[in-house]
C-alpha positions as CSV (number, residue, x, y, z in Angstrom):
1,M,10.7,98.7,23.1
2,K,11.6,102.3,23.9
3,K,11.6,103.2,20.2
4,S,8.2,101.6,19.7
5,L,6.8,103.5,22.7
6,L,8.2,106.7,21.4
7,L,6.7,106.1,18.0
8,I,3.3,105.6,19.5
9,V,3.5,108.8,21.5
10,V,4.5,110.8,18.4
11,L,1.6,109.3,16.4
12,C,-0.9,110.2,19.1
13,V,0.4,113.8,19.3
14,V,0.1,114.1,15.5
15,A,-3.4,112.7,15.5
16,T,-4.4,115.1,18.3
17,G,-3.0,118.0,16.3
18,I,-4.9,117.1,13.2
19,A,-8.2,116.8,15.1
20,Q,-7.6,120.2,16.7
21,A,-6.8,121.8,13.4
22,Q,-10.0,120.4,11.9
23,R,-12.0,121.7,14.8
24,G,-10.4,125.1,14.3
25,R,-11.3,125.2,10.6
26,H,-14.9,123.9,11.1
27,G,-15.7,125.4,14.5
28,K,-16.8,123.8,17.6
29,G,-18.9,120.6,17.0
30,W,-18.2,120.8,13.3
31,R,-19.6,117.3,12.6
32,S,-23.1,118.5,13.6
33,H,-23.1,120.8,10.6
34,V,-22.5,118.0,8.0
35,K,-25.7,117.9,5.9
36,T,-27.2,114.7,4.8
37,A,-28.9,114.4,1.4
38,A,-32.6,115.4,1.4
39,P,-35.0,112.5,0.7
40,A,-36.0,112.1,-3.0
41,P,-39.4,113.7,-3.6
42,V,-42.4,111.6,-4.5
43,K,-43.5,112.7,-8.0
44,A,-46.9,113.0,-9.6
45,P,-47.3,110.9,-12.8
46,E,-48.5,112.7,-15.9
47,F,-52.0,114.0,-15.4
48,L,-54.7,112.9,-17.9
49,K,-56.4,114.9,-20.6
50,P,-59.6,114.0,-22.6
51,G,-59.0,111.1,-25.0
52,D,-56.2,109.5,-22.8
53,K,-56.4,105.8,-22.2
54,I,-57.2,104.2,-18.8
55,A,-56.7,100.5,-18.1
56,I,-59.2,98.6,-15.9
57,L,-57.4,95.9,-14.0
58,S,-58.3,93.5,-11.2
59,P,-54.9,93.2,-9.4
60,S,-56.4,91.6,-6.2
61,S,-59.8,89.8,-6.1
62,V,-62.1,89.3,-9.0
63,P,-65.5,91.2,-8.8
64,T,-68.3,89.0,-7.8
65,D,-70.5,90.9,-10.2
66,L,-68.5,91.3,-13.5
67,S,-70.9,93.9,-14.8
68,I,-69.3,96.5,-12.7
69,I,-66.3,96.4,-15.0
70,D,-68.5,97.3,-18.0
71,K,-70.4,99.9,-16.1
72,G,-67.2,101.4,-14.6
73,A,-65.8,101.6,-18.1
74,E,-68.9,103.4,-19.3
75,V,-68.5,106.0,-16.6
76,L,-64.8,106.6,-17.6
77,R,-65.8,106.9,-21.2
78,G,-68.4,109.4,-20.2
79,W,-65.6,111.4,-18.5
80,G,-63.9,111.6,-21.9
81,F,-61.3,108.8,-21.6
82,N,-60.7,105.8,-23.7
83,V,-60.8,102.5,-21.8
84,V,-59.0,99.2,-22.2
85,E,-59.2,96.1,-20.0
86,G,-56.6,93.8,-18.6
87,Q,-56.5,90.3,-20.0
88,Y,-57.2,88.7,-16.6
89,A,-59.5,91.4,-15.2
90,R,-62.4,88.8,-15.2
91,T,-60.5,85.7,-14.4
92,N,-61.4,83.8,-11.2
93,Y,-58.6,81.8,-9.6
94,H,-59.7,80.9,-6.1
95,T,-61.5,84.3,-5.8
96,Y,-58.3,86.1,-7.0
97,A,-58.4,87.7,-10.4
98,G,-55.9,85.1,-11.8
99,T,-52.7,83.7,-10.4
100,P,-50.2,86.2,-9.0
101,E,-48.2,85.8,-12.2
102,Q,-51.2,86.6,-14.3
103,R,-52.2,89.7,-12.3
104,V,-48.7,91.0,-12.4
105,E,-48.6,90.4,-16.1
106,D,-51.6,92.6,-16.4
107,I,-50.0,95.3,-14.3
108,M,-46.8,95.2,-16.3
109,W,-48.7,95.4,-19.6
110,A,-50.5,98.5,-18.4
111,L,-47.2,100.1,-17.1
112,R,-45.2,99.4,-20.3
113,D,-47.9,100.6,-22.7
114,P,-47.0,104.3,-23.2
115,S,-50.6,105.1,-24.4
116,I,-52.1,104.0,-21.0
117,K,-51.9,106.9,-18.6
118,A,-53.7,105.5,-15.5
119,I,-54.9,102.2,-14.0
120,V,-58.3,102.1,-12.3
121,C,-58.8,98.9,-10.2
122,S,-62.1,97.0,-10.5
123,R,-62.1,96.2,-6.8
124,G,-59.9,95.4,-3.8
125,G,-60.6,92.3,-1.7
126,Y,-57.4,90.5,-1.1
127,G,-54.2,89.5,-3.1
128,S,-51.8,92.4,-3.3
129,A,-49.4,90.8,-0.9
130,N,-48.9,87.7,-3.0
131,C,-48.1,89.8,-6.1
132,L,-45.7,92.4,-4.7
133,N,-42.7,90.2,-4.6
134,L,-43.2,89.7,-8.4
135,L,-43.5,93.4,-9.1
136,P,-40.1,95.2,-9.1
137,L,-40.1,98.7,-7.7
138,D,-37.8,99.6,-10.6
139,S,-40.7,98.9,-13.0
140,L,-43.1,101.1,-11.1
141,K,-40.4,103.8,-11.0
142,K,-39.6,103.4,-14.7
143,Y,-43.2,103.6,-15.9
144,P,-45.0,106.1,-13.6
145,K,-48.8,105.8,-14.0
146,W,-51.7,106.8,-11.7
147,I,-53.1,103.8,-9.8
148,V,-56.5,104.3,-8.4
149,G,-58.0,102.1,-5.6
150,Y,-58.4,101.5,-1.9
151,S,-58.7,98.6,0.6
152,D,-56.4,95.9,-0.6
153,I,-55.1,98.2,-3.3
154,T,-53.3,100.0,-0.4
155,G,-50.5,97.5,-0.9
156,Y,-49.9,98.6,-4.5
157,L,-50.2,102.3,-3.5
158,S,-47.6,101.8,-0.8
159,A,-45.3,100.2,-3.4
160,Q,-46.0,103.2,-5.7
161,V,-44.9,105.7,-3.1
162,R,-41.7,103.6,-2.3
163,A,-41.0,103.7,-6.1
164,G,-41.3,107.5,-6.0
165,N,-44.7,107.9,-7.5
166,M,-48.0,109.3,-6.2
167,G,-51.1,107.3,-6.4
168,I,-54.8,107.9,-5.7
169,H,-56.6,106.2,-2.7
170,G,-60.1,106.4,-4.1
171,N,-63.2,104.5,-5.2
172,M,-63.1,101.9,-8.0
173,C,-65.4,100.4,-10.6
174,G,-68.0,99.2,-8.1
175,Y,-68.8,102.7,-6.9
176,L,-68.7,104.3,-10.3
177,A,-71.1,101.6,-11.6
178,K,-73.5,102.2,-8.7
179,T,-73.5,106.0,-8.9
180,G,-72.9,106.6,-12.6
181,G,-70.0,108.8,-11.8
182,T,-72.0,112.0,-11.4
183,D,-71.8,112.4,-7.6
184,Q,-69.4,114.8,-6.0
185,V,-67.0,112.1,-4.7
186,S,-66.7,110.6,-8.2
187,L,-66.3,114.1,-9.8
188,W,-63.4,114.9,-7.4
189,L,-61.7,111.7,-8.6
190,R,-62.2,112.7,-12.3
191,D,-60.8,116.2,-11.6
192,M,-57.9,114.8,-9.6
193,L,-56.9,112.5,-12.5
194,M,-56.8,115.7,-14.7
195,G,-54.7,117.7,-12.3
196,K,-57.4,119.8,-10.6
197,M,-57.0,119.5,-6.9
198,P,-60.0,119.8,-4.5
199,R,-59.9,121.6,-1.1
200,Y,-61.7,119.5,1.4
201,E,-63.7,121.0,4.3
202,V,-65.4,118.5,6.5
203,P,-67.3,118.5,9.8
204,G,-65.2,118.3,13.0
205,N,-65.5,115.8,15.8
206,S,-65.6,116.3,19.5
207,L,-62.5,114.0,19.9
208,N,-60.4,116.0,17.4
209,H,-57.0,117.3,18.6
210,P,-56.7,120.8,17.1
211,G,-53.6,121.9,15.3
212,K,-52.1,122.5,11.9
213,A,-49.5,120.3,10.1
214,S,-47.9,119.9,6.7
215,G,-46.3,116.8,5.2
216,I,-46.7,114.1,2.6
217,L,-49.9,112.1,2.9
218,I,-49.7,108.3,3.1
219,G,-52.0,105.6,4.5
220,G,-55.0,103.5,3.8
221,N,-56.1,100.2,5.2
222,M,-54.2,99.4,8.4
223,C,-54.3,95.6,8.0
224,V,-53.0,95.8,4.5
225,Y,-50.0,98.0,5.0
226,G,-49.3,96.3,8.3
227,D,-48.9,93.0,6.5
228,I,-46.1,94.4,4.2
229,A,-44.2,96.2,7.1
230,D,-40.5,96.1,6.9
231,T,-40.4,95.1,3.2
232,P,-39.2,97.2,0.3
233,Y,-42.8,98.0,-0.5
234,D,-43.6,99.6,2.9
235,F,-44.2,103.4,2.9
236,L,-43.8,103.5,6.7
237,D,-40.4,101.9,6.6
238,R,-37.9,104.0,8.7
239,S,-35.5,104.3,5.7
240,F,-38.3,106.1,3.8
241,I,-39.9,108.3,6.5
242,D,-36.7,109.5,8.1
243,G,-36.2,113.1,7.1
244,R,-39.8,113.5,5.9
245,D,-42.8,115.1,7.4
246,I,-45.5,112.5,7.3
247,I,-49.3,112.8,7.7
248,L,-50.8,109.3,8.1
249,F,-54.4,108.4,7.3
250,I,-56.0,105.2,8.5
251,E,-59.2,103.2,8.0
252,E,-60.5,99.7,8.7
253,V,-63.5,97.5,8.2
254,E,-65.0,94.7,10.4
255,E,-62.0,94.2,12.6
256,P,-62.4,93.4,16.3
257,Y,-60.8,95.7,18.9
258,S,-58.1,93.1,19.6
259,R,-56.9,93.3,16.0
260,I,-57.0,97.1,16.0
261,D,-55.1,97.0,19.3
262,R,-52.3,94.9,17.7
263,M,-52.2,97.2,14.7
264,F,-51.5,100.3,16.8
265,Q,-49.0,98.4,19.0
266,H,-47.2,97.5,15.8
267,L,-47.1,101.2,14.7
268,I,-45.7,102.2,18.0
269,L,-43.1,99.4,18.3
270,R,-41.8,100.0,14.8
271,G,-41.4,103.7,15.6
272,A,-43.8,105.1,13.1
273,M,-46.0,106.9,15.6
274,N,-43.0,109.0,16.7
275,K,-42.4,110.1,13.1
276,I,-45.8,111.4,12.0
277,K,-46.8,115.0,12.2
278,A,-50.6,114.4,12.2
279,L,-53.1,111.5,12.1
280,V,-56.2,111.4,10.0
281,V,-58.7,108.7,11.3
282,G,-61.2,107.6,8.7
283,R,-64.2,105.3,9.0
284,F,-63.8,102.0,10.9
285,D,-66.9,100.5,9.4
286,G,-68.3,97.4,11.2
287,C,-65.8,97.7,14.1
288,K,-68.4,97.4,16.8
289,P,-67.9,99.0,20.2
290,S,-66.6,96.6,22.9
291,R,-64.4,96.6,26.1
292,G,-66.5,99.3,27.6
293,Y,-65.8,101.9,24.9
294,N,-68.6,103.8,23.4
295,S,-66.9,103.9,20.0
296,V,-63.8,102.7,18.2
297,Y,-62.7,106.4,18.1
298,E,-62.6,106.5,21.9
299,F,-60.5,103.3,21.8
300,I,-58.1,104.8,19.3
301,D,-57.8,108.1,21.1
302,E,-56.2,106.4,24.2
303,Y,-53.4,105.3,21.9
304,V,-52.8,108.6,20.1
305,K,-53.4,111.1,22.8
306,P,-49.8,111.1,24.2
307,Y,-48.3,112.1,20.9
308,N,-49.4,115.7,21.0
309,I,-50.1,116.0,17.3
310,P,-53.1,117.2,15.3
311,I,-55.7,114.4,15.0
312,C,-59.0,114.4,13.2
313,Y,-61.7,111.7,13.5
314,D,-64.3,110.5,11.0
315,F,-62.5,112.0,8.0
316,P,-64.1,110.9,4.7
317,T,-61.9,107.9,3.9
318,G,-62.8,104.2,4.2
319,H,-65.1,101.4,3.0
320,D,-68.2,103.6,3.2
321,E,-67.7,104.6,-0.5
322,S,-70.0,107.6,-0.3
323,W,-67.7,108.9,2.5
324,N,-64.4,108.0,0.7
325,Y,-62.9,111.1,-0.7
326,P,-60.0,110.6,-3.2
327,L,-56.7,111.2,-1.5
328,I,-53.3,111.5,-3.2
329,E,-50.7,109.2,-1.6
330,G,-47.3,110.8,-1.4
331,C,-48.6,114.3,-2.1
332,P,-47.7,117.2,0.2
333,V,-50.8,118.4,2.0
334,T,-51.7,121.0,4.7
335,L,-54.1,119.7,7.3
336,N,-55.9,122.2,9.7
337,V,-57.8,120.5,12.5
338,A,-60.4,122.1,14.7
339,R,-63.2,120.7,16.7
340,E,-65.8,122.3,14.4
341,T,-64.2,121.7,11.0
342,V,-61.2,120.1,9.3
343,T,-59.6,121.3,6.1
344,M,-57.1,119.5,3.8
345,E,-55.3,121.2,0.9
346,F,-53.1,119.4,-1.6
347,N,-49.8,121.2,-2.3
348,L,-48.6,119.7,-5.5
349,P,-45.0,120.7,-6.3
350,K,-44.8,123.3,-9.1
């Protein structure tokens, strides 16, 4: 017994000596100086040049008016691109554009074809959530392509960012068909696909919280990315946003305040609101005032006011397509918010 006790004492002294020697070599609190690996950057897929091929797909709902596919293709050809169409882009399977397997087959066809440089979605609607579990992130990573869309396409854009690729939150075939692709919003999309970045300057809002922030831009439709929270496709997952500066943009359409309330509670409870450096609030079309608030922005402001970050309201993103500027998901941006004006600059890595 005495020998065992003596051995324990000797081992404790040796361990203490080793720890002191380590502190002496590394300095006081040396563990705090151990650096963790920086998060992997989100990369831009190859930008397009005239003559490159774009695939039109319907990875969510099928268009109610199939002519928008033809008219959208005509606009893209007018911009100087060649256009191909997914096999199931016009298929109607219970309002989806095909079964989940068929829609993912179209996506994988476009990803694997080296001649296709971008995917422009025909429309959003609903359906990304029931396809994502069939779409390996490794495939998105292996075949980086620009994906363009918004609304339900937010789900695919979130998956793109998690795979390490940028994507474009922007208008789709329906708007291109309606405008002919000659309006400023459409031309910004064309230029963005070809690597020419706009500098946005938009009117301010009396509710804006002034300030300046830089970080990678992610966001879109709140309902869509909320539905894939805590999955491998979630760009707000803590494992992804830890160690990154994040600027979040949000938009919604025709949701009651009770639903918007739950969406913000979800952001808060999952810790996302504590991580973002700035908030960009887009249009909340059809979200009618209620509960004694004059506007949905007043309602949102009560949630975000305590975070002491730059916040801008009525930024041009959302379901009002004439007020839906193309935004690059995963791209570093600089946001400067004032009450009179708001600017956003894209800082693509060299």
